[in-house]
PQR file with spaces between the fields and no chain letter, atoms N, CA, C, O and H, PARSE charges and radii, in Angstrom:
ATOM       1  N    MET     1       0.837   -1.208    0.000 -0.4000 1.5000
ATOM       2  CA   MET     1       0.000    0.000    0.000 -0.0000 2.0000
ATOM       3  C    MET     1       0.872    1.257    0.000  0.5500 1.7000
ATOM       4  O    MET     1       0.617    2.202   -0.746 -0.5500 1.4000
ATOM       5  N    THR     2       1.898    1.253    0.844 -0.4000 1.5000
ATOM       6  CA   THR     2       2.773    2.419    0.903 -0.0000 2.0000
ATOM       7  C    THR     2       3.527    2.590   -0.410  0.5500 1.7000
ATOM       8  O    THR     2       3.792    3.712   -0.840 -0.5500 1.4000
ATOM       9  H    THR     2       2.105    0.485    1.450  0.4000 1.0000
ATOM      10  N    LEU     3       3.870    1.471   -1.045 -0.4000 1.5000
ATOM      11  CA   LEU     3       4.571    1.538   -2.320 -0.0000 2.0000
ATOM      12  C    LEU     3       3.677    2.175   -3.376  0.5500 1.7000
ATOM      13  O    LEU     3       4.124    3.024   -4.148 -0.5500 1.4000
ATOM      14  H    LEU     3       3.655    0.559   -0.695  0.4000 1.0000
ATOM      15  N    GLN     4       2.402    1.760   -3.406 -0.4000 1.5000
ATOM      16  CA   GLN     4       1.469    2.352   -4.353 -0.0000 2.0000
ATOM      17  C    GLN     4       1.320    3.851   -4.110  0.5500 1.7000
ATOM      18  O    GLN     4       1.281    4.651   -5.045 -0.5500 1.4000
ATOM      19  H    GLN     4       2.039    1.071   -2.779  0.4000 1.0000
ATOM      20  N    ARG     5       1.239    4.202   -2.845 -0.4000 1.5000
ATOM      21  CA   ARG     5       1.068    5.614   -2.504 -0.0000 2.0000
ATOM      22  C    ARG     5       2.275    6.436   -2.960  0.5500 1.7000
ATOM      23  O    ARG     5       2.108    7.515   -3.530 -0.5500 1.4000
ATOM      24  H    ARG     5       1.271    3.552   -2.086  0.4000 1.0000
ATOM      25  N    SER     6       3.478    5.940   -2.716 -0.4000 1.5000
ATOM      26  CA   SER     6       4.670    6.668   -3.136 -0.0000 2.0000
ATOM      27  C    SER     6       4.750    6.740   -4.665  0.5500 1.7000
ATOM      28  O    SER     6       5.194    7.742   -5.225 -0.5500 1.4000
ATOM      29  H    SER     6       3.613    5.063   -2.254  0.4000 1.0000
ATOM      30  N    GLU     7       4.314    5.663   -5.332 -0.4000 1.5000
ATOM      31  CA   GLU     7       4.299    5.695   -6.794 -0.0000 2.0000
ATOM      32  C    GLU     7       3.327    6.753   -7.298  0.5500 1.7000
ATOM      33  O    GLU     7       3.624    7.473   -8.251 -0.5500 1.4000
ATOM      34  H    GLU     7       3.954    4.849   -4.877  0.4000 1.0000
ATOM      35  N    LEU     8       2.178    6.843   -6.664 -0.4000 1.5000
ATOM      36  CA   LEU     8       1.185    7.846   -7.038 -0.0000 2.0000
ATOM      37  C    LEU     8       1.733    9.250   -6.825  0.5500 1.7000
ATOM      38  O    LEU     8       1.559   10.124   -7.674 -0.5500 1.4000
ATOM      39  H    LEU     8       1.937    6.257   -5.890  0.4000 1.0000
ATOM      40  N    ILE     9       2.391    9.466   -5.698 -0.4000 1.5000
ATOM      41  CA   ILE     9       2.968   10.784   -5.395 -0.0000 2.0000
ATOM      42  C    ILE     9       4.041   11.147   -6.418  0.5500 1.7000
ATOM      43  O    ILE     9       4.083   12.278   -6.901 -0.5500 1.4000
ATOM      44  H    ILE     9       2.533    8.756   -5.008  0.4000 1.0000
ATOM      45  N    SER    10       4.909   10.188   -6.748 -0.4000 1.5000
ATOM      46  CA   SER    10       5.954   10.474   -7.730 -0.0000 2.0000
ATOM      47  C    SER    10       5.352   10.719   -9.102  0.5500 1.7000
ATOM      48  O    SER    10       5.851   11.545   -9.867 -0.5500 1.4000
ATOM      49  H    SER    10       4.875    9.269   -6.355  0.4000 1.0000
ATOM      50  N    TYR    11       4.276    9.998   -9.415 -0.4000 1.5000
ATOM      51  CA   TYR    11       3.599   10.193  -10.704 -0.0000 2.0000
ATOM      52  C    TYR    11       2.986   11.594  -10.780  0.5500 1.7000
ATOM      53  O    TYR    11       3.118   12.288  -11.789 -0.5500 1.4000
ATOM      54  H    TYR    11       3.871    9.327   -8.794  0.4000 1.0000
ATOM      55  N    LEU    12       2.309   12.001   -9.690 -0.4000 1.5000
ATOM      56  CA   LEU    12       1.716   13.336   -9.666 -0.0000 2.0000
ATOM      57  C    LEU    12       2.806   14.401   -9.745  0.5500 1.7000
ATOM      58  O    LEU    12       2.641   15.410  -10.431 -0.5500 1.4000
ATOM      59  H    LEU    12       2.202   11.438   -8.870  0.4000 1.0000
ATOM      60  N    HIS    13       3.916   14.183   -9.048 -0.4000 1.5000
ATOM      61  CA   HIS    13       5.032   15.129   -9.083 -0.0000 2.0000
ATOM      62  C    HIS    13       5.585   15.224  -10.505  0.5500 1.7000
ATOM      63  O    HIS    13       5.894   16.315  -10.985 -0.5500 1.4000
ATOM      64  H    HIS    13       4.050   13.364   -8.490  0.4000 1.0000
ATOM      65  N    PHE    14       5.707   14.076  -11.174 -0.4000 1.5000
ATOM      66  CA   PHE    14       6.201   14.064  -12.543 -0.0000 2.0000
ATOM      67  C    PHE    14       5.253   14.808  -13.474  0.5500 1.7000
ATOM      68  O    PHE    14       5.695   15.559  -14.344 -0.5500 1.4000
ATOM      69  H    PHE    14       5.456   13.190  -10.784  0.4000 1.0000
ATOM      70  N    ARG    15       3.952   14.600  -13.293 -0.4000 1.5000
ATOM      71  CA   ARG    15       2.960   15.273  -14.130 -0.0000 2.0000
ATOM      72  C    ARG    15       3.018   16.787  -13.926  0.5500 1.7000
ATOM      73  O    ARG    15       2.971   17.540  -14.898 -0.5500 1.4000
ATOM      74  H    ARG    15       3.594   13.991  -12.586  0.4000 1.0000
ATOM      75  N    SER    16       3.118   17.236  -12.689 -0.4000 1.5000
ATOM      76  CA   SER    16       3.175   18.674  -12.432 -0.0000 2.0000
ATOM      77  C    SER    16       4.468   19.261  -13.000  0.5500 1.7000
ATOM      78  O    SER    16       4.469   20.374  -13.525 -0.5500 1.4000
ATOM      79  H    SER    16       3.156   16.623  -11.899  0.4000 1.0000
ATOM      80  N    HIS    17       5.568   18.511  -12.893 -0.4000 1.5000
ATOM      81  CA   HIS    17       6.833   18.956  -13.457 -0.0000 2.0000
ATOM      82  C    HIS    17       6.735   19.039  -14.976  0.5500 1.7000
ATOM      83  O    HIS    17       7.253   19.971  -15.591 -0.5500 1.4000
ATOM      84  H    HIS    17       5.567   17.607  -12.467  0.4000 1.0000
ATOM      85  N    GLU    18       6.060   18.046  -15.582 -0.4000 1.5000
ATOM      86  CA   GLU    18       5.865   18.034  -17.021 -0.0000 2.0000
ATOM      87  C    GLU    18       5.044   19.247  -17.452  0.5500 1.7000
ATOM      88  O    GLU    18       5.361   19.905  -18.443 -0.5500 1.4000
ATOM      89  H    GLU    18       5.640   17.288  -15.082  0.4000 1.0000
ATOM      90  N    ARG    19       3.984   19.534  -16.694 -0.4000 1.5000
ATOM      91  CA   ARG    19       3.145   20.692  -17.007 -0.0000 2.0000
ATOM      92  C    ARG    19       3.953   21.977  -16.896  0.5500 1.7000
ATOM      93  O    ARG    19       3.806   22.875  -17.726 -0.5500 1.4000
ATOM      94  H    ARG    19       3.726   19.000  -15.889  0.4000 1.0000
ATOM      95  N    PHE    20       4.812   22.076  -15.871 -0.4000 1.5000
ATOM      96  CA   PHE    20       5.647   23.262  -15.694 -0.0000 2.0000
ATOM      97  C    PHE    20       6.591   23.429  -16.882  0.5500 1.7000
ATOM      98  O    PHE    20       6.772   24.540  -17.379 -0.5500 1.4000
ATOM      99  H    PHE    20       4.932   21.347  -15.197  0.4000 1.0000
ATOM     100  N    LEU    21       7.198   22.319  -17.345 -0.4000 1.5000
ATOM     101  CA   LEU    21       8.090   22.377  -18.491 -0.0000 2.0000
ATOM     102  C    LEU    21       7.337   22.832  -19.730  0.5500 1.7000
ATOM     103  O    LEU    21       7.847   23.633  -20.514 -0.5500 1.4000
ATOM     104  H    LEU    21       7.051   21.416  -16.942  0.4000 1.0000
ATOM     105  N    CYS    22       6.122   22.321  -19.908 -0.4000 1.5000
ATOM     106  CA   CYS    22       5.304   22.692  -21.060 -0.0000 2.0000
ATOM     107  C    CYS    22       5.007   24.187  -21.022  0.5500 1.7000
ATOM     108  O    CYS    22       5.105   24.865  -22.045 -0.5500 1.4000
ATOM     109  H    CYS    22       5.708   21.670  -19.271  0.4000 1.0000
ATOM     110  N    CYS    23       4.647   24.702  -19.855 -0.4000 1.5000
ATOM     111  CA   CYS    23       4.327   26.123  -19.719 -0.0000 2.0000
ATOM     112  C    CYS    23       5.554   26.987  -20.011  0.5500 1.7000
ATOM     113  O    CYS    23       5.436   28.009  -20.686 -0.5500 1.4000
ATOM     114  H    CYS    23       4.568   24.151  -19.024  0.4000 1.0000
ATOM     115  N    SER    24       6.721   26.595  -19.516 -0.4000 1.5000
ATOM     116  CA   SER    24       7.933   27.375  -19.759 -0.0000 2.0000
ATOM     117  C    SER    24       8.320   27.335  -21.228  0.5500 1.7000
ATOM     118  O    SER    24       8.806   28.325  -21.776 -0.5500 1.4000
ATOM     119  H    SER    24       6.816   25.765  -18.967  0.4000 1.0000
ATOM     120  N    CYS    25       8.100   26.165  -21.878 -0.4000 1.5000
ATOM     121  CA   CYS    25       8.381   26.076  -23.314 -0.0000 2.0000
ATOM     122  C    CYS    25       7.442   26.979  -24.095  0.5500 1.7000
ATOM     123  O    CYS    25       7.865   27.643  -25.041 -0.5500 1.4000
ATOM     124  H    CYS    25       7.705   25.361  -21.433  0.4000 1.0000
ATOM     125  N    LEU    26       6.181   27.010  -23.713 -0.4000 1.5000
ATOM     126  CA   LEU    26       5.211   27.884  -24.375 -0.0000 2.0000
ATOM     127  C    LEU    26       5.592   29.345  -24.186  0.5500 1.7000
ATOM     128  O    LEU    26       5.516   30.135  -25.127 -0.5500 1.4000
ATOM     129  H    LEU    26       5.838   26.470  -22.945  0.4000 1.0000
ATOM     130  N    THR    27       5.997   29.703  -22.990 -0.4000 1.5000
ATOM     131  CA   THR    27       6.411   31.080  -22.723 -0.0000 2.0000
ATOM     132  C    THR    27       7.618   31.458  -23.581  0.5500 1.7000
ATOM     133  O    THR    27       7.680   32.561  -24.123 -0.5500 1.4000
ATOM     134  H    THR    27       6.059   29.062  -22.225  0.4000 1.0000
ATOM     135  N    LEU    28       8.569   30.543  -23.699 -0.4000 1.5000
ATOM     136  CA   LEU    28       9.750   30.782  -24.517 -0.0000 2.0000
ATOM     137  C    LEU    28       9.367   30.973  -25.975  0.5500 1.7000
ATOM     138  O    LEU    28       9.877   31.871  -26.645 -0.5500 1.4000
ATOM     139  H    LEU    28       8.519   29.646  -23.258  0.4000 1.0000
ATOM     140  N    LEU    29       8.462   30.122  -26.468 -0.4000 1.5000
ATOM     141  CA   LEU    29       8.010   30.234  -27.856 -0.0000 2.0000
ATOM     142  C    LEU    29       7.326   31.580  -28.102  0.5500 1.7000
ATOM     143  O    LEU    29       7.554   32.219  -29.130 -0.5500 1.4000
ATOM     144  H    LEU    29       8.047   29.393  -25.923  0.4000 1.0000
ATOM     145  N    ILE    30       6.492   32.006  -27.157 -0.4000 1.5000
ATOM     146  CA   ILE    30       5.792   33.292  -27.294 -0.0000 2.0000
ATOM     147  C    ILE    30       6.791   34.446  -27.312  0.5500 1.7000
ATOM     148  O    ILE    30       6.649   35.381  -28.100 -0.5500 1.4000
ATOM     149  H    ILE    30       6.307   31.487  -26.322  0.4000 1.0000
ATOM     150  N    GLU    31       7.799   34.381  -26.447 -0.4000 1.5000
ATOM     151  CA   GLU    31       8.815   35.439  -26.414 -0.0000 2.0000
ATOM     152  C    GLU    31       9.579   35.489  -27.731  0.5500 1.7000
ATOM     153  O    GLU    31       9.812   36.570  -28.273 -0.5500 1.4000
ATOM     154  H    GLU    31       7.914   33.621  -25.807  0.4000 1.0000
ATOM     155  N    VAL    32       9.972   34.323  -28.250 -0.4000 1.5000
ATOM     156  CA   VAL    32      10.694   34.275  -29.528 -0.0000 2.0000
ATOM     157  C    VAL    32       9.814   34.821  -30.651  0.5500 1.7000
ATOM     158  O    VAL    32      10.291   35.540  -31.529 -0.5500 1.4000
ATOM     159  H    VAL    32       9.782   33.446  -27.810  0.4000 1.0000
ATOM     160  N    PHE    33       8.532   34.476  -30.615 -0.4000 1.5000
ATOM     161  CA   PHE    33       7.595   34.963  -31.629 -0.0000 2.0000
ATOM     162  C    PHE    33       7.506   36.486  -31.598  0.5500 1.7000
ATOM     163  O    PHE    33       7.562   37.128  -32.647 -0.5500 1.4000
ATOM     164  H    PHE    33       8.145   33.892  -29.901  0.4000 1.0000
ATOM     165  N    PHE    34       7.366   37.075  -30.401 -0.4000 1.5000
ATOM     166  CA   PHE    34       7.255   38.524  -30.285 -0.0000 2.0000
ATOM     167  C    PHE    34       8.557   39.209  -30.709  0.5500 1.7000
ATOM     168  O    PHE    34       8.526   40.273  -31.327 -0.5500 1.4000
ATOM     169  H    PHE    34       7.319   36.554  -29.549  0.4000 1.0000
ATOM     170  N    VAL    35       9.686   38.608  -30.383 -0.4000 1.5000
ATOM     171  CA   VAL    35      10.975   39.195  -30.770 -0.0000 2.0000
ATOM     172  C    VAL    35      11.126   39.194  -32.293  0.5500 1.7000
ATOM     173  O    VAL    35      11.571   40.180  -32.879 -0.5500 1.4000
ATOM     174  H    VAL    35       9.711   37.744  -29.881  0.4000 1.0000
ATOM     175  N    SER    36      10.751   38.074  -32.930 -0.4000 1.5000
ATOM     176  CA   SER    36      10.857   38.002  -34.395 -0.0000 2.0000
ATOM     177  C    SER    36       9.885   38.970  -35.052  0.5500 1.7000
ATOM     178  O    SER    36      10.209   39.560  -36.083 -0.5500 1.4000
ATOM     179  H    SER    36      10.389   37.273  -32.453  0.4000 1.0000
ATOM     180  N    VAL    37       8.703   39.144  -34.478 -0.4000 1.5000
ATOM     181  CA   VAL    37       7.728   40.087  -35.030 -0.0000 2.0000
ATOM     182  C    VAL    37       8.248   41.521  -34.908  0.5500 1.7000
ATOM     183  O    VAL    37       8.120   42.305  -35.848 -0.5500 1.4000
ATOM     184  H    VAL    37       8.440   38.665  -33.640  0.4000 1.0000
ATOM     185  N    SER    38       8.825   41.865  -33.776 -0.4000 1.5000
ATOM     186  CA   SER    38       9.336   43.221  -33.597 -0.0000 2.0000
ATOM     187  C    SER    38      10.532   43.472  -34.520  0.5500 1.7000
ATOM     188  O    SER    38      10.729   44.596  -34.984 -0.5500 1.4000
ATOM     189  H    SER    38       8.929   41.228  -33.012  0.4000 1.0000
ATOM     190  N    PHE    39      11.335   42.430  -34.790 -0.4000 1.5000
ATOM     191  CA   PHE    39      12.442   42.592  -35.731 -0.0000 2.0000
ATOM     192  C    PHE    39      11.926   42.734  -37.155  0.5500 1.7000
ATOM     193  O    PHE    39      12.505   43.466  -37.958 -0.5500 1.4000
ATOM     194  H    PHE    39      11.176   41.518  -34.413  0.4000 1.0000
ATOM     195  N    ALA    40      10.833   42.033  -37.472 -0.4000 1.5000
ATOM     196  CA   ALA    40      10.251   42.120  -38.811 -0.0000 2.0000
ATOM     197  C    ALA    40       9.660   43.513  -39.042  0.5500 1.7000
ATOM     198  O    ALA    40       9.726   44.047  -40.149 -0.5500 1.4000
ATOM     199  H    ALA    40      10.363   41.439  -36.820  0.4000 1.0000
ATOM     200  N    CYS    41       9.074   44.103  -37.973 -0.4000 1.5000
ATOM     201  CA   CYS    41       8.501   45.446  -38.101 -0.0000 2.0000
ATOM     202  C    CYS    41       9.598   46.492  -37.895  0.5500 1.7000
ATOM     203  O    CYS    41       9.328   47.691  -37.961 -0.5500 1.4000
ATOM     204  H    CYS    41       9.020   43.669  -37.074  0.4000 1.0000
């Protein structure tokens, strides 16, 4: 039971970390997009 619980906790931690990475990648993409647009204008 404790093993399952720790696996669940690590899985949730991994998912939240994955979501954080996705958000930071999206933010980076948006920044690059705005920089390229400002250079184009």
